[in-house]
C-alpha positions in Angstrom: -27.5 33.4 71.2 -29.3 30.3 68.7 -26.9 29.3 66.1 -27.6 26.7 63.4 -27.7 23.0 63.6 -25.0 20.7 60.8 -25.8 20.6 57.5 -28.8 18.5 55.9 -27.8 15.5 54.3 -27.6 16.7 50.8 -25.4 19.8 52.3 -27.9 21.7 48.6 -29.8 24.1 48.2 -32.9 21.8 47.2 -33.0 21.1 51.4 -35.0 23.4 50.6 -37.3 21.3 49.8 -40.0 21.8 46.6 -36.9 23.5 45.0 -35.0 21.9 42.1 -31.1 23.1 41.1 -30.3 22.2 36.3 -26.8 22.6 35.3 -26.2 22.3 31.5 -23.3 23.4 30.1 -21.5 23.9 26.2 -17.6 22.2 27.4 -16.3 23.4 24.1 -16.9 27.3 24.7 -16.3 26.8 28.1 -19.7 28.4 30.2 -22.7 27.9 30.9 -26.0 28.2 32.7 -27.8 26.9 35.9 -31.5 27.4 37.0 -32.9 26.9 40.3 -36.9 26.2 39.5 -39.7 25.8 42.2 -42.8 23.2 42.3 -44.4 26.8 42.4 -43.9 29.7 42.5 -41.8 31.4 45.7 -41.4 35.1 46.2 -38.0 36.5 45.7 -35.9 39.6 46.3 -32.4 40.2 45.5 -29.8 42.6 46.1 -26.4 44.2 44.2 -23.4 45.0 45.6 -20.4 44.5 42.7 -20.0 47.5 40.2 -21.1 46.1 36.7 -23.6 43.7 37.3 -25.3 42.4 33.9 -28.9 41.4 35.2 -33.1 40.6 33.5 -36.3 41.3 35.4 -34.2 42.5 38.5 -36.4 45.6 39.0 -39.7 44.2 39.3 -37.9 42.5 42.0 -38.5 45.3 44.5 -40.8 45.6 47.7 -42.6 48.2 46.0 -43.2 46.1 42.4 -46.8 44.2 41.6 -45.7 41.5 41.5 -44.0 39.1 44.1 -43.5 35.6 42.6 -41.4 34.4 40.4 -41.1 31.0 38.2 -37.6 30.6 37.8 -34.1 31.6 39.0 -31.6 31.6 36.5 -27.6 32.2 36.7 -25.5 32.4 34.0 -21.9 32.6 32.0 -21.7 34.4 28.4 -22.1 38.4 29.9 -24.6 39.6 28.1 -25.0 37.5 25.9 -26.1 35.0 28.8 -28.9 36.9 29.6 -30.4 34.8 26.5 -30.8 31.5 28.7 -33.9 32.9 30.7 -35.6 33.3 26.8 -35.2 29.4 26.2 -36.5 28.9 30.3 -39.3 31.5 29.9 -40.9 29.6 26.8 -40.0 25.7 28.2 -42.4 27.3 31.4 -45.0 28.8 28.7 -45.3 25.7 27.3 -46.2 24.1 30.6 -48.5 26.2 31.4 -47.0 28.0 33.8 -46.7 31.7 34.6 -48.3 35.1 35.8 -51.8 35.0 34.3 -53.2 37.5 32.3 -55.8 36.9 30.7 -55.8 33.9 29.1 -52.2 34.0 28.7 -49.2 32.6 31.1 -45.8 34.8 31.1 -43.3 33.4 33.4 -41.4 35.6 35.4 -37.3 34.5 35.0 -34.8 36.9 36.5 -31.9 36.2 35.6 -28.1 37.6 36.4 -24.6 36.8 34.4 -21.2 36.8 35.0 -18.2 37.6 32.7 -16.8 34.3 31.1 -16.0 35.1 27.5 -12.1 35.5 27.7 -11.3 32.2 29.6 -9.8 29.9 26.7 -12.5 28.3 25.9 -14.0 29.0 21.6 -16.6 31.6 22.0 -17.1 31.9 17.9 -20.5 30.5 18.0 -22.6 31.0 15.0 -25.6 32.0 17.0 -26.3 32.9 20.8 -26.0 29.2 22.3 -27.9 30.6 25.9 -31.2 30.1 25.5 -30.9 25.9 24.4 -28.6 26.2 27.4 -31.2 28.1 29.4 -34.0 24.8 28.2 -31.5 22.2 28.8 -30.6 22.6 31.7 -34.2 23.6 33.2 -34.7 20.2 32.0 -32.0 18.7 34.3 -33.6 20.4 37.1 -33.4 17.6 40.0 -33.0 17.5 43.8 -29.2 16.2 42.9 -27.3 18.2 41.3 -23.1 18.3 40.3 -20.4 21.3 42.2 -17.8 22.6 40.9 -17.2 23.0 36.5 -21.1 22.6 36.0 -23.4 25.0 34.9 -23.0 28.6 35.5 -19.9 27.6 37.0 -18.2 25.9 34.0 -16.2 28.6 32.6 -16.0 30.1 35.7 -12.0 31.1 37.2 -10.9 33.2 40.0 -7.8 35.4 41.0 -5.1 32.4 40.8 -7.5 28.9 40.6 -10.5 27.7 38.4 -13.8 28.8 40.2 -17.5 27.2 39.7 -20.7 26.3 41.3 -21.0 25.4 44.6 -23.9 25.1 47.0 -24.6 24.1 50.9 -27.4 24.0 53.6 -27.7 24.1 57.4 -30.6 23.9 59.6 -31.7 26.0 61.9 -33.1 25.2 65.4 -36.7 27.0 64.4 -36.3 24.3 61.4 -35.8 26.4 59.1 -33.7 25.2 56.0 -31.4 28.0 54.0 -29.3 27.2 51.5 -27.3 29.2 49.2 -26.2 28.1 45.9 -23.5 30.4 43.4 -21.5 31.1 40.4 -17.8 31.8 41.5 -16.2 34.1 38.6 -14.5 36.5 41.5 -11.6 39.2 41.2 -10.2 38.1 43.8 -9.0 35.0 45.8 -11.4 32.2 48.0 -8.0 31.0 49.9 -5.3 32.9 51.6 -2.2 34.0 50.0 -2.3 31.2 47.6 -1.8 28.6 49.8 -4.3 25.6 50.3 -6.5 27.4 53.5 -9.6 28.8 52.5 -10.9 32.2 53.4 -14.2 30.4 54.3 -12.6 28.3 56.9 -13.8 29.1 59.8 -17.5 28.4 59.0 -16.7 25.2 57.2 -19.0 21.6 58.3 -17.9 18.1 58.4 -14.5 19.1 56.2 -17.0 20.4 53.3 -14.5 22.0 51.9 -10.8 19.4 52.4 -11.1 20.2 56.8 -7.5 22.3 56.3 -8.5 24.5 58.8 -7.4 28.6 59.0 -4.5 30.3 58.1 -1.8 30.4 60.6 -1.3 33.1 58.8 -2.7 36.4 55.9 0.7 37.7 54.9 0.7 40.9 52.9 -3.6 41.5 52.7 -3.8 45.3 52.0 -2.4 44.0 48.5 -4.5 40.5 47.4 -3.9 39.1 44.4 -6.6 39.5 41.8 -7.2 38.9 38.0 -7.7 42.9 37.3 -6.1 42.0 33.7 -8.5 38.4 33.2 -11.3 40.3 32.0 -14.0 37.8 33.7 -15.2 38.7 36.8 -18.9 38.7 39.1 -20.0 36.1 41.8 -23.7 35.6 41.4 -25.5 33.4 43.7 -29.1 32.6 45.3 -30.4 32.8 48.8 -33.3 30.0 49.7 -34.9 29.4 52.6 -38.9 27.7 53.4 -39.5 30.7 55.3 -42.3 32.3 55.1 -41.5 35.7 53.9 -42.4 38.9 52.5 -40.8 40.7 49.2 -39.3 43.1 51.2 -37.8 40.6 54.2 -35.8 38.2 50.9 -34.8 41.9 49.7 -33.2 41.7 53.2 -32.7 38.2 53.0 -30.1 38.8 50.1 -28.5 41.6 52.2 -27.9 39.8 54.4 -26.7 37.1 52.7 -23.8 39.4 51.0 -21.4 39.1 54.1 -20.7 35.6 53.1 -19.2 36.9 49.9 -16.9 39.1 51.8 -15.9 36.4 53.8 -15.2 34.0 51.3 -13.4 35.8 48.8 -10.8 38.8 49.0 -11.7 41.4 47.8 -15.6 41.1 46.7 -17.9 43.7 46.1 -15.7 45.5 43.2 -16.3 48.2 40.6 -15.0 45.4 37.9 -17.1 42.4 39.4 -21.3 42.0 38.9 -21.6 40.6 42.0 -25.8 39.9 42.6 -27.7 37.7 45.2 -31.0 36.6 45.0 -33.0 35.4 47.7 -36.1 32.6 47.1 -39.1 31.8 50.1 -41.4 28.9 49.7 -43.3 30.0 51.9 -43.6 26.2 53.7 -42.7 27.4 57.3 -43.9 30.3 59.4 -42.0 32.6 61.8 -42.9 31.8 64.6 -41.0 35.4 66.1 -40.8 37.6 63.1 -37.9 39.5 64.8 -35.5 37.2 66.5 -36.1 34.3 63.0 -35.6 36.8 60.8 -32.6 37.7 62.2 -30.9 34.0 62.4 -32.3 33.5 58.6 -29.3 36.5 57.6 -26.9 35.4 60.0 -27.3 31.8 58.3 -27.4 33.4 54.9 -24.1 34.4 55.1 -22.6 31.4 56.5 -24.6 29.2 54.2 -22.9 31.5 51.3 -19.4 31.7 52.8 -19.6 28.0 52.7 -21.0 27.6 49.3 -18.8 29.6 47.6 -15.7 27.5 49.1 -17.3 24.1 48.2 -17.4 25.7 44.3 -13.3 26.3 44.1 -13.2 23.0 45.9 -14.9 21.1 43.4 -14.2 22.1 40.0 -12.6 20.1 37.3 -9.6 20.4 35.1 -10.4 20.8 31.4 -8.8 21.2 28.3 -7.6 24.8 27.7 -8.2 25.6 31.0 -6.2 29.5 32.1 -5.9 28.5 35.8 -5.9 25.3 37.7 -7.7 23.8 40.0 -7.3 24.1 43.7 -7.3 20.1 43.7 -4.6 19.7 41.6 -2.5 22.4 43.6 -3.2 21.4 46.5 -4.3 17.8 46.8 
């Protein structure tokens, strides 16, 4: 079976040529948003497996809908308030002349998803919804290099036992296709095994990208995993991207396969209290040479790279005043 090679040098979703990522944060509120933007519109799909999602414009990503390409994807904190981040992105894109052309009008297509970070120690007594401004700021900050951990949509993210955060990883396949993941980890469950330093995603780690601790030697009472059932703040949302030339239905299948990465890296995942969701994006720059085999390996790689991105999100979290959870570094070095 063909297997993924080592990550490209950046080990970020922006190793997929033509994509950029921007973050914006509000440290007082302990929240933020993250924008994925392409040099040109890209084909997209989505798959939701959590029981409590919050989304905007995801219905149009179904394979039977008319509009197949989008201008940007947004991940945001703020629960339902955070859906307004996409409005800021859409306004800024329209000012740039981008969007779906309808007569003499351009309508930017900006699907988004949110996580719940309203009970994380930040000051939520804002005079007006801050997310539209955060969305515009994140778009303006878009670049090929961006920060991981407590930035963007991961600013105020938590897991069951540690701070969450924003993670990314990438891989280049022997076929020449590149695939990358971007994820905001705010899970009800945990990314580490039984409170120890070992990540659930450890079998997939590349080049000590999240500490090189290896796999756990025992898994304890894994039938009763730690969760933040009472914290009221859950959901892991992500994007899987590739330079492969995929249709909307193939993007949907790619997003579906990438959810295996959630299950490999978070325990538990896809719960009734999580809004777990993955977008898939395809720039179409590199054709499929063998559609059946290439899409199979892309799905396999999507799950693997998503698991790695989740661990990197938690590994790179940084401390801040008023935190309700410690960082991985504070507990495990």
